[in-house]
Backbone as XML, in Angstrom:
<?xml version="1.0"?>
<chain id="A" units="angstrom">
  <residue number="1" name="MET">
    <atom name="N" x="220.065" y="-197.684" z="-74.897"/>
    <atom name="CA" x="219.649" y="-198.922" z="-75.366"/>
    <atom name="C" x="221.204" y="-199.289" z="-76.110"/>
  </residue>
  <residue number="2" name="HIS">
    <atom name="N" x="222.487" y="-198.370" z="-76.367"/>
    <atom name="CA" x="223.885" y="-199.111" z="-76.852"/>
    <atom name="C" x="224.355" y="-199.366" z="-75.703"/>
  </residue>
  <residue number="3" name="GLY">
    <atom name="N" x="224.301" y="-198.458" z="-74.420"/>
    <atom name="CA" x="225.223" y="-198.740" z="-73.450"/>
    <atom name="C" x="224.310" y="-200.274" z="-73.021"/>
  </residue>
  <residue number="4" name="ILE">
    <atom name="N" x="223.313" y="-200.799" z="-72.976"/>
    <atom name="CA" x="223.009" y="-201.887" z="-72.410"/>
    <atom name="C" x="223.070" y="-203.227" z="-73.435"/>
  </residue>
  <residue number="5" name="GLN">
    <atom name="N" x="223.659" y="-202.392" z="-74.881"/>
    <atom name="CA" x="223.776" y="-203.495" z="-76.160"/>
    <atom name="C" x="222.714" y="-204.472" z="-76.612"/>
  </residue>
  <residue number="6" name="ARG">
    <atom name="N" x="221.543" y="-203.206" z="-76.702"/>
    <atom name="CA" x="220.286" y="-203.687" z="-77.072"/>
    <atom name="C" x="219.761" y="-202.722" z="-78.587"/>
  </residue>
  <residue number="7" name="PRO">
    <atom name="N" x="219.410" y="-203.675" z="-79.220"/>
    <atom name="CA" x="219.014" y="-202.528" z="-80.328"/>
    <atom name="C" x="217.985" y="-201.495" z="-80.109"/>
  </residue>
  <residue number="8" name="PHE">
    <atom name="N" x="217.998" y="-200.395" z="-80.613"/>
    <atom name="CA" x="216.991" y="-199.434" z="-80.884"/>
    <atom name="C" x="216.136" y="-200.374" z="-81.825"/>
  </residue>
  <residue number="9" name="VAL">
    <atom name="N" x="214.447" y="-200.004" z="-81.196"/>
    <atom name="CA" x="213.438" y="-200.119" z="-82.228"/>
    <atom name="C" x="212.296" y="-198.950" z="-82.038"/>
  </residue>
  <residue number="10" name="ALA">
    <atom name="N" x="212.559" y="-198.591" z="-83.052"/>
    <atom name="CA" x="211.581" y="-196.879" z="-82.998"/>
    <atom name="C" x="210.416" y="-197.299" z="-82.178"/>
  </residue>
  <residue number="11" name="ALA">
    <atom name="N" x="209.629" y="-198.665" z="-82.961"/>
    <atom name="CA" x="208.092" y="-198.695" z="-82.579"/>
    <atom name="C" x="208.081" y="-199.110" z="-81.330"/>
  </residue>
  <residue number="12" name="THR">
    <atom name="N" x="208.993" y="-199.689" z="-80.477"/>
    <atom name="CA" x="208.817" y="-199.843" z="-79.080"/>
    <atom name="C" x="209.117" y="-198.807" z="-78.343"/>
  </residue>
  <residue number="13" name="ALA">
    <atom name="N" x="209.133" y="-197.447" z="-79.003"/>
    <atom name="CA" x="209.945" y="-196.338" z="-77.860"/>
    <atom name="C" x="208.087" y="-195.283" z="-77.487"/>
  </residue>
  <residue number="14" name="THR">
    <atom name="N" x="207.439" y="-195.734" z="-76.856"/>
    <atom name="CA" x="206.510" y="-195.535" z="-76.599"/>
    <atom name="C" x="206.516" y="-194.118" z="-75.858"/>
  </residue>
  <residue number="15" name="LEU">
    <atom name="N" x="205.423" y="-193.215" z="-75.744"/>
    <atom name="CA" x="205.439" y="-191.833" z="-74.831"/>
    <atom name="C" x="205.935" y="-192.507" z="-73.261"/>
  </residue>
  <residue number="16" name="ILE">
    <atom name="N" x="205.451" y="-193.598" z="-72.965"/>
    <atom name="CA" x="205.729" y="-193.979" z="-71.031"/>
    <atom name="C" x="206.797" y="-194.578" z="-71.496"/>
  </residue>
  <residue number="17" name="LEU">
    <atom name="N" x="207.528" y="-195.040" z="-72.017"/>
    <atom name="CA" x="209.127" y="-195.693" z="-72.452"/>
    <atom name="C" x="210.059" y="-194.850" z="-72.015"/>
  </residue>
  <residue number="18" name="VAL">
    <atom name="N" x="209.876" y="-193.421" z="-72.650"/>
    <atom name="CA" x="210.466" y="-192.090" z="-73.378"/>
    <atom name="C" x="210.366" y="-191.516" z="-71.579"/>
  </residue>
  <residue number="19" name="GLN">
    <atom name="N" x="208.661" y="-191.118" z="-71.528"/>
    <atom name="CA" x="209.432" y="-190.925" z="-70.124"/>
    <atom name="C" x="209.890" y="-191.559" z="-68.945"/>
  </residue>
  <residue number="20" name="GLU">
    <atom name="N" x="210.383" y="-192.960" z="-68.893"/>
    <atom name="CA" x="210.514" y="-193.551" z="-67.470"/>
    <atom name="C" x="212.217" y="-193.448" z="-68.229"/>
  </residue>
  <residue number="21" name="VAL">
    <atom name="N" x="212.569" y="-193.968" z="-69.130"/>
    <atom name="CA" x="214.150" y="-193.462" z="-69.700"/>
    <atom name="C" x="214.369" y="-191.976" z="-69.197"/>
  </residue>
  <residue number="22" name="TRP">
    <atom name="N" x="213.557" y="-190.812" z="-69.684"/>
    <atom name="CA" x="214.201" y="-189.620" z="-69.348"/>
    <atom name="C" x="214.016" y="-189.169" z="-67.431"/>
  </residue>
  <residue number="23" name="ASP">
    <atom name="N" x="212.771" y="-189.712" z="-66.701"/>
    <atom name="CA" x="212.887" y="-189.954" z="-65.379"/>
    <atom name="C" x="214.262" y="-191.044" z="-64.969"/>
  </residue>
  <residue number="24" name="ASN">
    <atom name="N" x="214.588" y="-192.160" z="-65.455"/>
    <atom name="CA" x="215.552" y="-193.259" z="-64.487"/>
    <atom name="C" x="216.769" y="-191.907" z="-64.737"/>
  </residue>
  <residue number="25" name="ARG">
    <atom name="N" x="217.079" y="-191.252" z="-66.117"/>
    <atom name="CA" x="218.442" y="-190.476" z="-66.053"/>
    <atom name="C" x="218.477" y="-188.987" z="-65.501"/>
  </residue>
  <residue number="26" name="PHE">
    <atom name="N" x="217.444" y="-188.376" z="-65.131"/>
    <atom name="CA" x="217.606" y="-187.604" z="-64.563"/>
    <atom name="C" x="217.558" y="-188.269" z="-62.863"/>
  </residue>
  <residue number="27" name="ASP">
    <atom name="N" x="217.149" y="-189.115" z="-62.252"/>
    <atom name="CA" x="217.239" y="-189.409" z="-61.266"/>
    <atom name="C" x="218.859" y="-189.732" z="-60.988"/>
  </residue>
  <residue number="28" name="LEU">
    <atom name="N" x="219.551" y="-190.421" z="-61.893"/>
    <atom name="CA" x="220.776" y="-190.400" z="-62.481"/>
    <atom name="C" x="221.741" y="-189.775" z="-61.572"/>
  </residue>
  <residue number="29" name="GLU">
    <atom name="N" x="221.145" y="-188.261" z="-62.442"/>
    <atom name="CA" x="222.194" y="-187.128" z="-62.569"/>
    <atom name="C" x="221.670" y="-186.158" z="-61.079"/>
  </residue>
  <residue number="30" name="ASN">
    <atom name="N" x="220.396" y="-186.368" z="-60.219"/>
    <atom name="CA" x="220.059" y="-185.797" z="-59.547"/>
    <atom name="C" x="219.735" y="-186.787" z="-58.622"/>
  </residue>
  <residue number="31" name="PRO">
    <atom name="N" x="221.105" y="-187.390" z="-57.588"/>
    <atom name="CA" x="220.145" y="-188.032" z="-57.062"/>
    <atom name="C" x="219.867" y="-187.687" z="-55.506"/>
  </residue>
  <residue number="32" name="ASP">
    <atom name="N" x="219.385" y="-188.434" z="-54.672"/>
    <atom name="CA" x="218.505" y="-187.690" z="-53.510"/>
    <atom name="C" x="219.215" y="-187.256" z="-52.427"/>
  </residue>
  <residue number="33" name="ARG">
    <atom name="N" x="218.674" y="-186.323" z="-51.974"/>
    <atom name="CA" x="219.789" y="-185.935" z="-51.115"/>
    <atom name="C" x="220.894" y="-186.591" z="-49.811"/>
  </residue>
  <residue number="34" name="ASP">
    <atom name="N" x="219.659" y="-187.752" z="-49.699"/>
    <atom name="CA" x="219.451" y="-188.964" z="-48.287"/>
    <atom name="C" x="221.201" y="-189.435" z="-48.860"/>
  </residue>
  <residue number="35" name="VAL">
    <atom name="N" x="220.727" y="-189.862" z="-50.267"/>
    <atom name="CA" x="221.747" y="-190.567" z="-50.918"/>
    <atom name="C" x="223.155" y="-190.124" z="-51.418"/>
  </residue>
  <residue number="36" name="GLU">
    <atom name="N" x="223.235" y="-189.032" z="-51.049"/>
    <atom name="CA" x="224.302" y="-188.044" z="-50.982"/>
    <atom name="C" x="224.854" y="-188.013" z="-50.147"/>
  </residue>
  <residue number="37" name="ARG">
    <atom name="N" x="224.535" y="-187.884" z="-49.466"/>
    <atom name="CA" x="225.231" y="-187.640" z="-47.768"/>
    <atom name="C" x="226.108" y="-189.413" z="-47.746"/>
  </residue>
  <residue number="38" name="GLU">
    <atom name="N" x="224.792" y="-190.306" z="-47.717"/>
    <atom name="CA" x="225.876" y="-191.384" z="-47.965"/>
    <atom name="C" x="226.964" y="-191.412" z="-48.055"/>
  </residue>
  <residue number="39" name="ALA">
    <atom name="N" x="227.944" y="-191.869" z="-47.324"/>
    <atom name="CA" x="229.462" y="-191.551" z="-48.035"/>
    <atom name="C" x="229.689" y="-193.620" z="-47.996"/>
  </residue>
  <residue number="40" name="ILE">
    <atom name="N" x="230.205" y="-193.876" z="-49.339"/>
    <atom name="CA" x="230.585" y="-195.005" z="-49.660"/>
    <atom name="C" x="231.850" y="-195.148" z="-49.758"/>
  </residue>
  <residue number="41" name="ARG">
    <atom name="N" x="232.292" y="-195.695" z="-48.700"/>
    <atom name="CA" x="233.730" y="-195.791" z="-48.160"/>
    <atom name="C" x="234.280" y="-196.921" z="-48.445"/>
  </residue>
  <residue number="42" name="ASP">
    <atom name="N" x="235.594" y="-197.138" z="-48.971"/>
    <atom name="CA" x="236.437" y="-198.105" z="-49.413"/>
    <atom name="C" x="236.205" y="-198.901" z="-48.438"/>
  </residue>
  <residue number="43" name="PRO">
    <atom name="N" x="236.534" y="-200.145" z="-48.710"/>
    <atom name="CA" x="236.659" y="-201.534" z="-47.707"/>
    <atom name="C" x="237.775" y="-201.302" z="-47.161"/>
  </residue>
  <residue number="44" name="SER">
    <atom name="N" x="237.930" y="-201.853" z="-45.622"/>
    <atom name="CA" x="238.802" y="-201.827" z="-45.021"/>
    <atom name="C" x="240.156" y="-202.774" z="-45.618"/>
  </residue>
  <residue number="45" name="PRO">
    <atom name="N" x="241.386" y="-202.476" z="-45.653"/>
    <atom name="CA" x="242.463" y="-203.369" z="-45.598"/>
    <atom name="C" x="242.610" y="-204.756" z="-45.479"/>
  </residue>
  <residue number="46" name="MET">
    <atom name="N" x="242.421" y="-205.721" z="-46.024"/>
    <atom name="CA" x="242.660" y="-207.227" z="-45.326"/>
    <atom name="C" x="243.624" y="-207.231" z="-44.880"/>
  </residue>
  <residue number="47" name="VAL">
    <atom name="N" x="243.430" y="-207.731" z="-43.017"/>
    <atom name="CA" x="245.097" y="-207.942" z="-42.428"/>
    <atom name="C" x="245.231" y="-209.560" z="-42.082"/>
  </residue>
  <residue number="48" name="LYS">
    <atom name="N" x="244.036" y="-210.220" z="-41.858"/>
    <atom name="CA" x="244.202" y="-211.394" z="-41.704"/>
    <atom name="C" x="243.310" y="-212.374" z="-43.053"/>
  </residue>
  <residue number="49" name="VAL">
    <atom name="N" x="244.004" y="-213.415" z="-43.201"/>
    <atom name="CA" x="243.922" y="-214.310" z="-44.236"/>
    <atom name="C" x="242.223" y="-214.576" z="-43.902"/>
  </residue>
  <residue number="50" name="ASP">
    <atom name="N" x="242.094" y="-215.050" z="-42.668"/>
    <atom name="CA" x="240.888" y="-215.252" z="-42.235"/>
    <atom name="C" x="239.305" y="-214.234" z="-42.366"/>
  </residue>
  <residue number="51" name="ASP">
    <atom name="N" x="239.977" y="-212.706" z="-42.871"/>
    <atom name="CA" x="239.190" y="-212.032" z="-43.103"/>
    <atom name="C" x="239.086" y="-212.044" z="-44.620"/>
  </residue>
  <residue number="52" name="ILE">
    <atom name="N" x="239.148" y="-212.964" z="-45.105"/>
    <atom name="CA" x="238.530" y="-212.808" z="-46.811"/>
    <atom name="C" x="237.159" y="-212.754" z="-47.174"/>
  </residue>
  <residue number="53" name="LYS">
    <atom name="N" x="236.541" y="-213.013" z="-46.613"/>
    <atom name="CA" x="235.168" y="-213.482" z="-47.050"/>
    <atom name="C" x="234.321" y="-212.129" z="-46.688"/>
  </residue>
  <residue number="54" name="LYS">
    <atom name="N" x="234.475" y="-211.465" z="-45.278"/>
    <atom name="CA" x="234.094" y="-210.549" z="-44.658"/>
    <atom name="C" x="234.570" y="-208.913" z="-46.361"/>
  </residue>
  <residue number="55" name="THR">
    <atom name="N" x="236.050" y="-209.157" z="-46.707"/>
    <atom name="CA" x="236.267" y="-208.155" z="-47.243"/>
    <atom name="C" x="236.285" y="-208.196" z="-49.130"/>
  </residue>
  <residue number="56" name="LEU">
    <atom name="N" x="235.695" y="-209.617" z="-49.405"/>
    <atom name="CA" x="234.831" y="-209.969" z="-50.209"/>
    <atom name="C" x="233.121" y="-209.236" z="-50.339"/>
  </residue>
  <residue number="57" name="GLU">
    <atom name="N" x="232.587" y="-209.615" z="-49.440"/>
    <atom name="CA" x="231.943" y="-209.027" z="-48.900"/>
    <atom name="C" x="231.782" y="-207.801" z="-49.273"/>
  </residue>
  <residue number="58" name="ASP">
    <atom name="N" x="232.506" y="-206.617" z="-48.569"/>
    <atom name="CA" x="232.507" y="-205.534" z="-48.811"/>
    <atom name="C" x="232.683" y="-205.064" z="-49.963"/>
  </residue>
  <residue number="59" name="ILE">
    <atom name="N" x="233.597" y="-205.321" z="-50.507"/>
    <atom name="CA" x="234.233" y="-205.146" z="-51.793"/>
    <atom name="C" x="233.137" y="-205.314" z="-53.200"/>
  </residue>
  <residue number="60" name="ASP">
    <atom name="N" x="232.655" y="-205.910" z="-52.480"/>
    <atom name="CA" x="230.539" y="-206.195" z="-53.673"/>
    <atom name="C" x="229.681" y="-204.897" z="-53.151"/>
  </residue>
  <residue number="61" name="ASN">
    <atom name="N" x="229.829" y="-205.193" z="-51.966"/>
    <atom name="CA" x="228.930" y="-203.909" z="-51.364"/>
    <atom name="C" x="229.175" y="-202.457" z="-52.177"/>
  </residue>
  <residue number="62" name="VAL">
    <atom name="N" x="230.347" y="-202.141" z="-52.214"/>
    <atom name="CA" x="230.864" y="-200.792" z="-52.426"/>
    <atom name="C" x="230.442" y="-201.106" z="-54.070"/>
  </residue>
  <residue number="63" name="LEU">
    <atom name="N" x="231.077" y="-201.593" z="-54.378"/>
    <atom name="CA" x="230.886" y="-202.013" z="-56.273"/>
    <atom name="C" x="229.018" y="-201.983" z="-56.841"/>
  </residue>
  <residue number="64" name="ASN">
    <atom name="N" x="228.447" y="-203.086" z="-55.823"/>
    <atom name="CA" x="227.498" y="-202.231" z="-55.819"/>
    <atom name="C" x="226.333" y="-201.044" z="-55.764"/>
  </residue>
  <residue number="65" name="LYS">
    <atom name="N" x="227.142" y="-200.133" z="-54.717"/>
    <atom name="CA" x="226.422" y="-198.682" z="-54.804"/>
    <atom name="C" x="227.234" y="-197.807" z="-55.615"/>
  </residue>
  <residue number="66" name="ARG">
    <atom name="N" x="228.227" y="-197.676" z="-55.581"/>
    <atom name="CA" x="228.786" y="-196.694" z="-56.706"/>
    <atom name="C" x="229.069" y="-196.514" z="-58.218"/>
  </residue>
  <residue number="67" name="ARG">
    <atom name="N" x="228.298" y="-195.712" z="-58.506"/>
    <atom name="CA" x="227.798" y="-195.771" z="-60.212"/>
    <atom name="C" x="229.293" y="-195.234" z="-60.962"/>
  </residue>
  <residue number="68" name="GLY">
    <atom name="N" x="228.934" y="-196.164" z="-62.024"/>
    <atom name="CA" x="230.137" y="-195.429" z="-63.122"/>
    <atom name="C" x="229.562" y="-194.625" z="-64.243"/>
  </residue>
  <residue number="69" name="LEU">
    <atom name="N" x="230.481" y="-193.804" z="-64.581"/>
    <atom name="CA" x="230.399" y="-192.888" z="-66.310"/>
    <atom name="C" x="228.917" y="-192.642" z="-66.516"/>
  </residue>
  <residue number="70" name="GLY">
    <atom name="N" x="228.779" y="-194.050" z="-66.515"/>
    <atom name="CA" x="226.953" y="-193.822" z="-67.732"/>
    <atom name="C" x="225.511" y="-194.194" z="-66.764"/>
  </residue>
  <residue number="71" name="GLY">
    <atom name="N" x="226.358" y="-194.318" z="-65.096"/>
    <atom name="CA" x="224.716" y="-194.608" z="-64.477"/>
    <atom name="C" x="224.791" y="-196.356" z="-64.109"/>
  </residue>
  <residue number="72" name="SER">
    <atom name="N" x="225.828" y="-196.818" z="-64.478"/>
    <atom name="CA" x="225.933" y="-198.399" z="-64.203"/>
    <atom name="C" x="226.704" y="-198.962" z="-62.914"/>
  </residue>
  <residue number="73" name="PRO">
    <atom name="N" x="226.058" y="-199.825" z="-61.694"/>
    <atom name="CA" x="227.214" y="-199.868" z="-60.294"/>
    <atom name="C" x="228.012" y="-200.504" z="-61.006"/>
  </residue>
  <residue number="74" name="LEU">
    <atom name="N" x="229.137" y="-200.002" z="-60.532"/>
    <atom name="CA" x="230.580" y="-200.930" z="-60.828"/>
    <atom name="C" x="230.755" y="-201.864" z="-60.893"/>
  </residue>
  <residue number="75" name="CYS">
    <atom name="N" x="229.638" y="-202.537" z="-60.125"/>
    <atom name="CA" x="230.163" y="-204.127" z="-59.931"/>
    <atom name="C" x="229.511" y="-204.811" z="-61.612"/>
  </residue>
  <residue number="76" name="CYS">
    <atom name="N" x="228.912" y="-203.910" z="-62.678"/>
    <atom name="CA" x="229.114" y="-204.241" z="-64.035"/>
    <atom name="C" x="230.587" y="-205.104" z="-64.378"/>
  </residue>
  <residue number="77" name="ILE">
    <atom name="N" x="231.956" y="-204.086" z="-63.746"/>
    <atom name="CA" x="233.020" y="-204.418" z="-64.420"/>
    <atom name="C" x="233.350" y="-205.383" z="-64.084"/>
  </residue>
  <residue number="78" name="THR">
    <atom name="N" x="233.297" y="-206.115" z="-62.925"/>
    <atom name="CA" x="233.802" y="-207.181" z="-62.100"/>
    <atom name="C" x="232.435" y="-208.551" z="-62.713"/>
  </residue>
  <residue number="79" name="ARG">
    <atom name="N" x="231.839" y="-208.569" z="-63.224"/>
    <atom name="CA" x="230.785" y="-209.566" z="-63.412"/>
    <atom name="C" x="231.628" y="-211.061" z="-64.176"/>
  </residue>
  <residue number="80" name="GLU">
    <atom name="N" x="230.701" y="-211.998" z="-64.022"/>
    <atom name="CA" x="232.170" y="-212.865" z="-64.113"/>
    <atom name="C" x="231.513" y="-213.661" z="-65.884"/>
  </residue>
  <residue number="81" name="THR">
    <atom name="N" x="230.512" y="-213.196" z="-66.236"/>
    <atom name="CA" x="230.113" y="-213.859" z="-67.519"/>
    <atom name="C" x="230.305" y="-212.742" z="-68.578"/>
  </residue>
  <residue number="82" name="LEU">
    <atom name="N" x="230.604" y="-211.906" z="-69.356"/>
    <atom name="CA" x="230.660" y="-210.933" z="-70.580"/>
    <atom name="C" x="229.574" y="-211.067" z="-71.769"/>
  </residue>
  <residue number="83" name="THR">
    <atom name="N" x="229.171" y="-211.829" z="-71.939"/>
    <atom name="CA" x="228.691" y="-212.610" z="-73.130"/>
    <atom name="C" x="227.771" y="-212.344" z="-72.520"/>
  </residue>
  <residue number="84" name="LEU">
    <atom name="N" x="226.395" y="-211.635" z="-73.722"/>
    <atom name="CA" x="225.179" y="-211.707" z="-73.643"/>
    <atom name="C" x="224.148" y="-213.106" z="-72.980"/>
  </residue>
  <residue number="85" name="PRO">
    <atom name="N" x="222.992" y="-212.452" z="-72.642"/>
    <atom name="CA" x="222.011" y="-213.773" z="-72.177"/>
    <atom name="C" x="222.231" y="-214.588" z="-73.173"/>
  </residue>
  <residue number="86" name="GLU">
    <atom name="N" x="221.755" y="-213.511" z="-74.657"/>
    <atom name="CA" x="221.001" y="-214.805" z="-75.569"/>
    <atom name="C" x="222.112" y="-215.679" z="-76.020"/>
  </residue>
  <residue number="87" name="ASN">
    <atom name="N" x="223.181" y="-214.968" z="-76.039"/>
    <atom name="CA" x="224.796" y="-215.235" z="-76.301"/>
    <atom name="C" x="225.650" y="-216.942" z="-75.518"/>
  </residue>
  <residue number="88" name="THR">
    <atom name="N" x="224.989" y="-216.540" z="-74.437"/>
    <atom name="CA" x="224.912" y="-217.726" z="-73.149"/>
    <atom name="C" x="224.819" y="-219.025" z="-72.844"/>
  </residue>
  <residue number="89" name="SER">
    <atom name="N" x="225.363" y="-220.205" z="-73.524"/>
    <atom name="CA" x="224.776" y="-221.128" z="-73.016"/>
    <atom name="C" x="223.671" y="-221.601" z="-71.981"/>
  </residue>
  <residue number="90" name="GLY">
    <atom name="N" x="222.309" y="-222.023" z="-71.853"/>
    <atom name="CA" x="221.902" y="-222.019" z="-70.897"/>
    <atom name="C" x="221.402" y="-220.679" z="-70.169"/>
  </residue>
  <residue number="91" name="GLU">
    <atom name="N" x="221.570" y="-219.540" z="-70.841"/>
    <atom name="CA" x="220.720" y="-218.310" z="-70.243"/>
    <atom name="C" x="219.802" y="-218.046" z="-71.160"/>
  </residue>
  <residue number="92" name="VAL">
    <atom name="N" x="218.624" y="-217.140" z="-70.790"/>
    <atom name="CA" x="217.674" y="-216.457" z="-71.838"/>
    <atom name="C" x="217.269" y="-215.298" z="-71.336"/>
  </residue>
  <residue number="93" name="ASP">
    <atom name="N" x="217.562" y="-214.684" z="-72.125"/>
    <atom name="CA" x="217.284" y="-213.232" z="-71.846"/>
    <atom name="C" x="216.126" y="-212.989" z="-71.678"/>
  </residue>
  <residue number="94" name="PRO">
    <atom name="N" x="216.022" y="-212.182" z="-69.992"/>
    <atom name="CA" x="214.317" y="-212.024" z="-69.648"/>
    <atom name="C" x="213.709" y="-211.439" z="-70.144"/>
  </residue>
  <residue number="95" name="GLY">
    <atom name="N" x="214.371" y="-210.268" z="-71.364"/>
    <atom name="CA" x="213.585" y="-209.328" z="-72.121"/>
    <atom name="C" x="214.185" y="-207.617" z="-71.011"/>
  </residue>
  <residue number="96" name="PRO">
    <atom name="N" x="213.508" y="-206.132" z="-71.664"/>
    <atom name="CA" x="214.004" y="-205.370" z="-71.811"/>
    <atom name="C" x="214.098" y="-205.222" z="-70.036"/>
  </residue>
  <residue number="97" name="GLY">
    <atom name="N" x="214.923" y="-204.402" z="-69.127"/>
    <atom name="CA" x="214.545" y="-204.032" z="-68.081"/>
    <atom name="C" x="214.173" y="-204.604" z="-66.898"/>
  </residue>
  <residue number="98" name="MET">
    <atom name="N" x="214.484" y="-206.557" z="-66.935"/>
    <atom name="CA" x="214.035" y="-207.633" z="-66.244"/>
    <atom name="C" x="215.074" y="-208.313" z="-65.792"/>
  </residue>
  <residue number="99" name="PRO">
    <atom name="N" x="215.126" y="-209.178" z="-64.890"/>
    <atom name="CA" x="213.817" y="-209.053" z="-63.954"/>
    <atom name="C" x="214.162" y="-207.533" z="-62.782"/>
  </residue>
  <residue number="100" name="SER">
    <atom name="N" x="214.970" y="-206.480" z="-63.642"/>
    <atom name="CA" x="215.157" y="-205.321" z="-62.641"/>
    <atom name="C" x="216.133" y="-204.299" z="-63.750"/>
  </residue>
  <residue number="101" name="ARG">
    <atom name="N" x="215.562" y="-202.835" z="-63.528"/>
    <atom name="CA" x="216.688" y="-202.357" z="-64.207"/>
    <atom name="C" x="218.221" y="-202.170" z="-63.830"/>
  </residue>
  <residue number="102" name="GLU">
    <atom name="N" x="218.324" y="-202.626" z="-62.491"/>
    <atom name="CA" x="219.468" y="-202.316" z="-61.806"/>
    <atom name="C" x="220.240" y="-204.102" z="-62.143"/>
  </residue>
  <residue number="103" name="ALA">
    <atom name="N" x="219.280" y="-204.979" z="-61.980"/>
    <atom name="CA" x="219.911" y="-206.122" z="-62.839"/>
    <atom name="C" x="220.438" y="-206.063" z="-64.558"/>
  </residue>
  <residue number="104" name="GLU">
    <atom name="N" x="219.674" y="-205.607" z="-64.783"/>
    <atom name="CA" x="219.822" y="-205.450" z="-66.467"/>
    <atom name="C" x="221.581" y="-204.403" z="-66.751"/>
  </residue>
  <residue number="105" name="LEU">
    <atom name="N" x="221.143" y="-203.647" z="-66.199"/>
    <atom name="CA" x="222.399" y="-202.429" z="-66.193"/>
    <atom name="C" x="223.665" y="-203.321" z="-65.265"/>
  </residue>
  <residue number="106" name="ILE">
    <atom name="N" x="223.547" y="-204.057" z="-64.883"/>
    <atom name="CA" x="224.943" y="-204.693" z="-64.201"/>
    <atom name="C" x="225.037" y="-206.101" z="-65.561"/>
  </residue>
  <residue number="107" name="ARG">
    <atom name="N" x="224.133" y="-206.551" z="-65.715"/>
    <atom name="CA" x="224.037" y="-207.810" z="-66.436"/>
    <atom name="C" x="224.748" y="-207.812" z="-67.757"/>
  </residue>
  <residue number="108" name="ARG">
    <atom name="N" x="224.428" y="-206.232" z="-68.379"/>
    <atom name="CA" x="224.381" y="-206.090" z="-69.666"/>
    <atom name="C" x="225.199" y="-204.826" z="-70.062"/>
  </residue>
  <residue number="109" name="THR">
    <atom name="N" x="225.725" y="-203.965" z="-68.929"/>
    <atom name="CA" x="226.661" y="-202.797" z="-69.602"/>
    <atom name="C" x="227.817" y="-203.154" z="-70.645"/>
  </residue>
  <residue number="110" name="ARG">
    <atom name="N" x="228.099" y="-202.320" z="-71.722"/>
    <atom name="CA" x="229.287" y="-202.553" z="-72.725"/>
    <atom name="C" x="230.670" y="-202.675" z="-71.471"/>
  </residue>
  <residue number="111" name="HIS">
    <atom name="N" x="231.555" y="-203.325" z="-72.092"/>
    <atom name="CA" x="232.925" y="-203.407" z="-72.140"/>
    <atom name="C" x="233.728" y="-203.014" z="-72.926"/>
  </residue>
  <residue number="112" name="ASP">
    <atom name="N" x="233.251" y="-201.785" z="-73.454"/>
    <atom name="CA" x="234.054" y="-201.262" z="-74.038"/>
    <atom name="C" x="234.161" y="-199.729" z="-74.508"/>
  </residue>
  <residue number="113" name="GLY">
    <atom name="N" x="234.527" y="-199.168" z="-74.537"/>
    <atom name="CA" x="234.636" y="-197.306" z="-75.053"/>
    <atom name="C" x="234.260" y="-196.745" z="-74.135"/>
  </residue>
  <residue number="114" name="PRO">
    <atom name="N" x="234.672" y="-195.209" z="-74.202"/>
    <atom name="CA" x="235.463" y="-194.703" z="-73.230"/>
    <atom name="C" x="234.703" y="-194.837" z="-71.396"/>
  </residue>
  <residue number="115" name="ALA">
    <atom name="N" x="233.232" y="-194.865" z="-71.510"/>
    <atom name="CA" x="232.831" y="-195.141" z="-70.084"/>
    <atom name="C" x="233.479" y="-196.128" z="-69.258"/>
  </residue>
  <residue number="116" name="TYR">
    <atom name="N" x="233.399" y="-197.445" z="-69.953"/>
    <atom name="CA" x="234.076" y="-198.767" z="-69.894"/>
    <atom name="C" x="235.621" y="-198.567" z="-69.464"/>
  </residue>
  <residue number="117" name="ARG">
    <atom name="N" x="235.822" y="-197.636" z="-69.956"/>
    <atom name="CA" x="237.763" y="-197.641" z="-69.329"/>
    <atom name="C" x="237.851" y="-196.711" z="-68.350"/>
  </residue>
  <residue number="118" name="HIS">
    <atom name="N" x="236.969" y="-195.857" z="-68.816"/>
    <atom name="CA" x="236.698" y="-194.644" z="-66.827"/>
    <atom name="C" x="236.392" y="-195.692" z="-65.721"/>
  </residue>
  <residue number="119" name="ASP">
    <atom name="N" x="235.354" y="-196.772" z="-65.899"/>
    <atom name="CA" x="234.822" y="-197.177" z="-64.630"/>
    <atom name="C" x="235.725" y="-198.012" z="-64.353"/>
  </residue>
  <residue number="120" name="ASN">
    <atom name="N" x="236.847" y="-199.262" z="-65.314"/>
    <atom name="CA" x="237.519" y="-199.797" z="-64.924"/>
    <atom name="C" x="238.659" y="-199.194" z="-64.212"/>
  </residue>
  <residue number="121" name="ARG">
    <atom name="N" x="239.309" y="-198.300" z="-64.559"/>
    <atom name="CA" x="240.394" y="-197.681" z="-64.057"/>
    <atom name="C" x="239.833" y="-197.035" z="-62.591"/>
  </residue>
  <residue number="122" name="ALA">
    <atom name="N" x="238.289" y="-196.971" z="-62.370"/>
    <atom name="CA" x="237.824" y="-196.334" z="-60.690"/>
    <atom name="C" x="237.680" y="-197.868" z="-60.353"/>
  </residue>
  <residue number="123" name="VAL">
    <atom name="N" x="237.474" y="-199.250" z="-60.710"/>
    <atom name="CA" x="237.278" y="-199.992" z="-59.726"/>
    <atom name="C" x="238.343" y="-200.810" z="-60.047"/>
  </residue>
  <residue number="124" name="TRP">
    <atom name="N" x="239.748" y="-200.851" z="-60.341"/>
    <atom name="CA" x="240.963" y="-200.959" z="-60.066"/>
    <atom name="C" x="242.514" y="-200.095" z="-59.553"/>
  </residue>
  <residue number="125" name="GLN">
    <atom name="N" x="242.140" y="-198.786" z="-59.776"/>
    <atom name="CA" x="243.024" y="-198.074" z="-59.391"/>
    <atom name="C" x="242.793" y="-197.545" z="-57.729"/>
  </residue>
  <residue number="126" name="SER">
    <atom name="N" x="243.663" y="-198.105" z="-57.411"/>
    <atom name="CA" x="243.963" y="-197.328" z="-55.725"/>
    <atom name="C" x="243.690" y="-196.191" z="-55.618"/>
  </residue>
  <residue number="127" name="SER">
    <atom name="N" x="242.098" y="-195.422" z="-54.170"/>
    <atom name="CA" x="241.894" y="-194.171" z="-54.199"/>
    <atom name="C" x="243.191" y="-193.573" z="-53.943"/>
  </residue>
  <residue number="128" name="ASP">
    <atom name="N" x="244.226" y="-194.005" z="-52.791"/>
    <atom name="CA" x="245.476" y="-193.266" z="-52.841"/>
    <atom name="C" x="245.865" y="-192.367" z="-53.489"/>
  </residue>
  <residue number="129" name="MET">
    <atom name="N" x="246.080" y="-193.387" z="-55.190"/>
    <atom name="CA" x="246.668" y="-192.728" z="-55.959"/>
    <atom name="C" x="246.671" y="-191.260" z="-56.434"/>
  </residue>
</chain>
């Protein structure tokens, strides 16, 4: 809850919810063998200005697939809006795990602390360094 900037409410920590969180954490720490085999390659360098759209799409694809230290997709680092939905004009918080767990991780993952610093370096540092 801390990582996605939601308060922990003990009354909502039902056995089903705790089991779901445990299962999700297990899945992050033990990915399917098929996922492990899928090589997420860095995007090819842009050679021509005309290739900008494809290059940006390739970068988005990589950042959506790669996971950070806390298990969030790395695209949370480059998200456009940093303020939480409930603090953003014209936006409403859809609630925990909504519209999907993945979307919540992207929209709400913290931009502070050691995991953020690690993930931020992973996004912006060249892979050949």
